[in-house]
C-alpha positions, 0 to 999 in steps of 0.5 A: 458577514452573516453569509461568512458566519453561515459558512464557517458554522457549516465548515465547523459542523463538517469538521467535527463530524469528521473528527468523530468519524476519525476516532471511531474508525481508528478504534474497534470499539470506543465510547461516546465519553472517550470520543468527547475526551479526545476531540474536545467536543461537548457531550451534547454536540457529540450525541447529536453528531453520533445520532446522525451517523447511526441514522446514516448507517455509518456507525453502529453500536456493538454493545457495552464496554468494561465497567469501571465502577459505574454504568457501562458505556455503549461502544461505537464502531464504524459500519464497515459494510456501509459501502464497498470499494474496488482496488486495482494493482497494475503489474507487468502484463497483469491487472489485479482486482478486488472488492473490499469493505471500508476497513479494506478487508478483501471480499472478492478477487479477480485477475486478468492478463494483458500483453505488452503490446496491448493498446490503451483501448484494450487496457480500458476495456480490461479495467472495466471488465475486471471491475464489473466482475468483482462487483457483479453480486452487489445490489444497486442499493449498496453503496459503491464508494470508489475505485483505488488504483496502485501502480509502479512508477511516477503518478499524478493522483490529482489528474488520475494519470500514470506519467511514467512506468517503465515496468508496466511500459505506460506513459501518460495513461489516464483513468478518467474513463473509469470516472465516467463509466462508474460515476464514483471517485477514482484514486490513484497512487504509487504502489509502494505508497498504497502498500504503506497506506494499507498498513496504516488503514488496517492498523495491522503490523507495527504501530509507529508514526514513522515507518517505511514500507518497502515493496519489492518485485519487478521494481523496488519502491518505498512508501515513507510515512512520517507522523502517521501520513504518507509523504509523497513529495512535491509532485508524487515522486517520493520513495523511489528507492530503486533508483538510489545508486548503490554501485558506482559505474554499475549495471545500466538502469532503464531510468538512465542511471547506472548502479541503481538499487533496482538492478541489484535487488529486484526480480531482474537481479535474480534472473540476470544472475541465474542466467549468468550461472547457467552460461558459466555451466555451473552445477546448478538445478537452474540448468533444468529449467527452460527459462530462468525466471524468479520463481525458478530461482526460488524453486531451485533454492527451496529444493536445496540448490546452493547456488540459487540460495546465494542469489537470494541472499545477495539480493537481500543484502543488496536490498539491505544496503539501499534500505540502510541508506534511507534509514540513516536519512529518515530514522524511522521506527520500523521497516516493513518489507513486502511484495510478491517477491518476498513470499517464501523467500527465507534466504532473501530475508536472511541477507536483508536482516544481516545487512540491516543489523548495522546502521547509524542508530544501531546502538540506540536503545530503541532498536529498528523494528524489521517486519516481513509482510507476506500478504503479497499482492493483497497488501497493495490491493488493501492499500488501493482500497484504503485510498478510497476509504481515506478520502471518504473519511479525510478530516479537512484539516489534514488534507 
């Protein structure tokens, strides 16, 4: 019984410590009395915890708050430079790396390319090379807090394995070698989940407890946030928005279904439609390009080509149809749409907003908030870094 009591005391100490860290992390400056009010901890217990955190270097005092008639309170803030994190985004034929602080602010970037036929051993070497490049200027004394990885497809975060990702052509690929190579935690998640987690962690964009982050590019995915936490489903597969059908007997998808949203709202749609217009010998600027790519369609649209503009508008409308379905099902407060595919695509956004102007909840006084994130790959990298920081500061009762 004494041993059980001891364990419970230790658990409560850790829980209280993490609750205090969580309150400090969520604020850009918070007083001890505010933390006490929000956590229910006594000032004496709180003072002990805060003093330990300051001694560790995890928390710092940043000056005085505004006076309300009495003595000005000293404000506390998380020391974002307590450690650093490496974030990785896996994309078709490309690996994006970054180094960030504990607030997911990116300090260093690196990109490496790989061929479609690259072996697991070659990918392993590239991953190690990229990580070493972004941490090369860090001293051994600095705390390397972990590695966060975001990729498309179905992933198993517990075993750090990409179960199936047709977009990058990986099956059952494990990142365990990074754990052995660097000796730090390695966290893995779907890229759309990471996109949404990055918005929660950085506290940028809409402050909603329930929202959906939609990532558009080579694929289409959704990171669903319910009550402030990413919902991953039974085994990590929630949010496969791209594989919801919007066309009966439509275009065959690589997943085995027909009419999937991904076939009508991803980069594959812009390329196939561009090629179709060229094959029809229509007077489009796309005839001037040796290869039809998403960037070629975007360039033609920017230069006034009405055919290319129409492709992007239709892509946006198709995306809006898929998003509207999930809006009607989940009733989120906001939609955040991002990805490389959104950079500079005003015509896509035009079609998207037009389609989302009508949904089941449209007549409610609280309008659905639609936000366009133009950070491109950085938004997912921030989320990959946030995976590590979130795990580092996780409150035990919220696991």
